[in-house]
C-alpha positions in Angstrom: 158.5 -84.8 33.2 161.3 -86.4 35.3 164.0 -88.5 32.8 166.3 -91.0 34.1 169.0 -92.7 32.1 169.0 -96.7 32.0 171.1 -98.3 35.3 170.9 -101.5 36.2 170.1 -100.9 39.5 167.3 -98.9 39.0 165.7 -103.1 38.1 166.3 -103.4 41.8 164.5 -100.8 43.3 161.2 -99.8 40.9 158.5 -101.6 39.2 159.8 -101.3 35.5 156.6 -101.0 33.2 156.3 -101.3 29.7 153.7 -99.6 28.1 154.0 -100.8 24.4 152.3 -103.3 22.9 152.2 -107.0 23.4 154.0 -108.0 20.1 156.7 -105.5 21.0 156.8 -106.5 24.4 157.1 -110.1 23.4 160.3 -109.7 21.4 162.3 -108.2 24.8 161.9 -106.4 27.7 163.5 -105.1 30.4 164.0 -107.7 33.1 160.9 -108.3 35.5 158.9 -105.6 33.1 155.4 -105.5 33.0 153.5 -105.5 29.8 150.6 -102.9 30.4 150.2 -101.4 26.8 149.1 -97.7 26.3 148.0 -99.3 22.7 147.6 -102.8 22.1 149.5 -103.8 18.5 146.5 -103.5 15.6 145.6 -99.4 17.2 149.4 -99.3 16.9 149.7 -99.9 13.6 146.7 -97.6 12.8 148.5 -94.6 14.3 151.7 -95.0 12.3 149.6 -95.6 9.1 147.6 -92.1 10.3 151.0 -90.3 10.9 152.4 -91.1 7.3 149.7 -89.9 5.6 148.2 -87.1 8.1 151.0 -85.8 9.7 152.0 -86.0 13.5 148.9 -84.1 14.7 146.5 -86.2 13.3 147.7 -89.1 14.9 148.4 -87.2 18.1 144.2 -86.6 18.3 143.4 -89.9 16.7 146.0 -91.7 19.7 143.8 -89.7 22.3 140.9 -91.0 21.1 142.1 -94.5 21.4 143.5 -94.8 24.7 141.9 -91.8 26.8 138.9 -94.4 27.4 142.1 -96.9 29.1 143.7 -94.2 31.2 141.9 -95.3 34.7 142.6 -98.6 34.6 145.8 -98.5 33.5 146.8 -96.4 36.8 144.5 -98.9 38.3 146.6 -102.1 36.4 150.3 -100.2 37.6 149.0 -99.8 40.9 147.8 -103.5 41.9 151.8 -104.4 40.1 154.1 -101.5 41.7 152.9 -102.9 45.5 154.4 -99.5 46.7 157.5 -99.1 44.8 158.5 -96.2 42.5 157.3 -97.0 38.6 159.8 -96.7 35.6 157.8 -96.2 32.7 159.0 -97.1 28.8 158.1 -97.6 25.5 160.1 -98.3 22.0 162.8 -94.9 22.3 161.3 -92.2 25.4 158.7 -90.6 23.4 155.1 -89.8 23.7 153.7 -93.0 24.4 155.8 -93.1 28.2 155.7 -89.9 28.9 151.8 -90.5 28.8 151.8 -92.6 30.6 154.0 -91.1 33.5 152.9 -88.2 33.1 149.2 -89.6 34.2 151.1 -91.6 37.1 152.3 -88.4 38.6 149.4 -86.0 38.4 147.7 -89.0 40.0 150.3 -89.1 42.8 152.8 -91.6 41.5 156.4 -91.5 41.9 157.2 -92.6 38.2 159.8 -91.8 36.0 160.3 -91.8 32.2 163.1 -93.6 31.4 165.7 -91.8 28.7 165.5 -93.5 25.5 163.5 -96.0 26.0 164.1 -99.6 25.5 166.3 -98.6 22.2 168.7 -96.8 25.1 168.8 -100.1 27.0 169.5 -102.5 24.2 172.0 -99.9 23.2 173.3 -100.9 27.0 173.4 -104.5 25.6 174.8 -104.0 22.6 177.8 -102.8 24.0 178.1 -105.1 27.0 178.5 -108.0 25.2 180.5 -106.0 22.2 183.4 -105.5 24.6 182.4 -108.3 27.6 184.8 -108.7 30.5 183.6 -110.9 33.4 183.7 -109.8 36.2 184.9 -113.5 37.4 186.6 -116.4 36.4 184.4 -118.1 33.5 184.7 -121.8 33.9 183.5 -124.1 31.0 182.7 -127.5 31.2 183.4 -129.3 28.1 182.9 -133.2 27.7 181.1 -135.9 25.2 177.7 -135.5 24.4 175.8 -137.8 27.3 178.4 -136.9 30.1 175.6 -135.3 32.3 177.5 -132.0 31.8 174.0 -129.4 32.0 172.2 -131.8 35.0 175.6 -131.8 37.1 176.0 -127.9 36.8 172.1 -126.9 37.4 172.9 -129.6 40.6 175.2 -127.5 41.8 174.7 -124.6 45.0 177.6 -123.6 45.7 178.3 -120.5 48.1 181.5 -119.4 46.0 180.5 -119.8 41.9 177.2 -119.0 40.1 175.8 -121.0 37.4 174.4 -120.1 34.0 172.7 -122.4 31.8 173.1 -121.1 28.6 171.4 -123.1 26.8 168.1 -123.5 29.4 168.4 -119.8 28.7 168.4 -120.4 24.6 166.0 -123.2 24.6 167.8 -125.5 23.1 170.1 -128.4 24.2 172.9 -127.3 21.7 172.6 -130.3 19.1 171.1 -132.1 16.0 168.7 -133.8 18.6 168.6 -130.4 20.7 165.4 -129.1 20.5 163.7 -131.9 21.1 160.5 -131.5 23.8 161.9 -127.5 23.7 160.4 -124.6 21.8 162.8 -122.3 20.2 160.5 -118.9 20.4 162.4 -116.7 22.1 164.2 -114.1 20.4 167.8 -113.3 19.8 166.9 -109.7 21.6 165.5 -111.7 24.7 168.5 -114.1 25.0 170.5 -111.4 25.3 168.9 -110.1 27.9 167.9 -112.8 29.7 172.3 -113.7 29.5 172.6 -110.1 30.4 170.5 -110.3 33.3 172.0 -113.9 34.8 175.8 -112.6 33.9 174.6 -108.9 36.2 173.5 -111.3 39.3 176.7 -113.2 39.2 178.8 -112.4 42.4 181.4 -110.0 41.6 185.2 -111.5 41.7 183.4 -115.5 41.7 184.0 -118.0 39.4 180.8 -118.5 36.6 180.3 -121.3 35.8 179.0 -122.8 32.0 179.0 -125.2 29.8 180.7 -125.1 26.7 179.1 -124.5 23.3 178.9 -123.7 19.7 178.9 -119.9 18.8 175.4 -120.8 18.1 172.9 -123.1 20.3 169.9 -124.3 17.8 169.4 -120.2 16.2 170.3 -118.3 18.8 174.0 -116.6 18.4 176.0 -115.8 21.5 176.2 -112.1 21.1 179.2 -110.1 21.0 183.2 -111.5 21.7 181.0 -113.6 24.5 182.2 -117.0 22.9 185.7 -115.7 22.3 185.9 -115.1 26.3 184.3 -118.3 27.1 187.2 -119.5 24.8 189.4 -118.3 27.7 188.5 -119.3 30.1 188.7 -121.9 32.7 188.6 -125.4 31.3 186.9 -128.4 32.3 187.2 -131.5 30.7 183.9 -133.8 32.2 183.9 -137.5 31.0 182.0 -140.8 31.8 182.4 -144.3 30.5 180.1 -145.0 27.4 177.7 -146.9 29.4 177.1 -144.1 31.3 176.5 -141.4 28.8 173.8 -144.4 27.1 171.6 -144.5 30.1 171.7 -141.0 30.8 170.2 -140.0 27.3 168.4 -142.8 26.7 166.6 -141.2 30.1 166.6 -137.7 28.5 165.3 -138.6 24.9 163.8 -141.8 24.9 160.6 -141.1 25.4 157.7 -142.2 23.4 156.1 -138.8 22.5 159.7 -137.9 21.1 159.6 -140.9 18.6 158.7 -138.7 15.6 160.9 -135.9 16.2 164.1 -138.2 17.0 163.3 -139.6 13.8 163.0 -136.1 12.3 166.0 -135.7 13.8 168.4 -138.3 12.7 167.3 -137.7 8.9 168.9 -134.8 9.0 172.1 -136.2 10.0 171.6 -139.0 7.6 174.1 -137.3 5.3 176.9 -137.1 7.8 176.1 -141.2 8.6 175.8 -142.2 5.3 173.5 -144.8 3.7 174.4 -148.0 5.8 175.2 -146.6 9.3 171.9 -144.4 9.1 169.7 -147.6 8.3 171.2 -149.3 11.0 170.0 -146.9 13.7 166.9 -146.1 11.5 165.8 -149.7 12.4 166.8 -149.4 16.5 164.6 -146.2 16.5 162.2 -148.3 14.5 162.1 -151.2 16.9 162.7 -149.0 19.9 165.9 -150.1 20.6 167.0 -147.4 23.1 170.7 -148.1 24.0 171.8 -149.7 21.0 170.0 -146.6 18.8 171.3 -143.7 21.8 174.9 -146.6 21.3 175.1 -146.1 17.8 174.7 -142.3 18.0 177.6 -141.3 20.2 180.0 -143.6 18.3 179.0 -143.1 14.6 178.2 -139.1 14.9 178.6 -137.2 17.8 181.8 -138.8 19.1 183.1 -137.8 15.3 181.8 -134.5 14.7 182.3 -132.6 18.2 185.8 -131.7 19.7 187.3 -133.4 16.9 189.9 -130.4 16.7 190.4 -129.9 20.3 193.3 -128.0 20.2 193.8 -127.5 24.0 194.7 -129.1 27.1 192.0 -128.5 30.1 193.3 -127.2 33.1 191.3 -129.9 35.5 189.8 -133.5 34.8 186.2 -134.4 36.3 184.9 -137.4 36.6 181.1 -137.1 36.2 180.1 -141.1 37.3 179.1 -140.0 40.7 177.5 -136.2 40.5 177.8 -135.9 44.3 181.4 -136.9 44.3 182.3 -134.7 41.2 180.8 -131.8 42.8 183.1 -131.9 45.8 186.0 -132.7 43.4 185.1 -129.4 41.3 185.1 -127.2 44.4 187.4 -128.1 45.2 189.3 -127.5 42.1 187.7 -123.9 42.1 189.6 -122.7 45.2 192.4 -122.4 43.2 191.4 -120.8 40.6 
């Protein structure tokens, strides 16, 4: 059986096959991997218990009983997904599960490799990457007060001389007290790190990478390793827009009747910071569905007071986001000097 160490280039050349259980796959997996489990969730638990109680021989015999009838179907499913590509098979740490599937594939004539060390070796690669993160191009960090439209603006950028990474999109959270409206941050910390690593590795070397300024945490997710600190040393762009524009944009994003209960719950979470009187005033706007005064009070009484309260740095460039099209031209002109 030929084993191979993890290399990101394999993701472009091979079909990556994750033979772990669906639960293991859901927590995190190699980018682009398909899940074709050798054991399901319950079967893996059964084998683990048997291993502890009766030893490896009994566990392997039971594993063969459970999996052997499924071998033809596993090969068929992998063949359908491969579309002629060579195969890279992995399990938790390059053990019996991936060895079994890779061996069967080789015996039936497929070009299959086993990932040495399995998912564990890949995970160690990700941890090491972020522990000593070094960008391959300048990081351009877009800062600005809530509602200026940073996220929508950067997602609309399509230049050839830079790349864009949407941290909030990867984290499934907008990074604020109201950041989970309409979203579900169900992904694990590990999978967020995989998504971020994959986006960074695809960024063209030497070209600027545009990101939105974030806190160390985005909802329940933390920026890994020294990534936050490296962002702090990036090129700083201060984005600005009028209060009227910010209110309009927030109303368009959050002012949806289906968010009414979530808006109320989020407002209640910041009640102490607002104070009883201000909370009652803003809550009254919500009860009457007066979205513009609701958003205006949120900005002036909460967000603008707690965000960037202590900005101990000067921006490298100031960008007006009143008109996204003009702002895009202005940013591209600035990036030529970065």
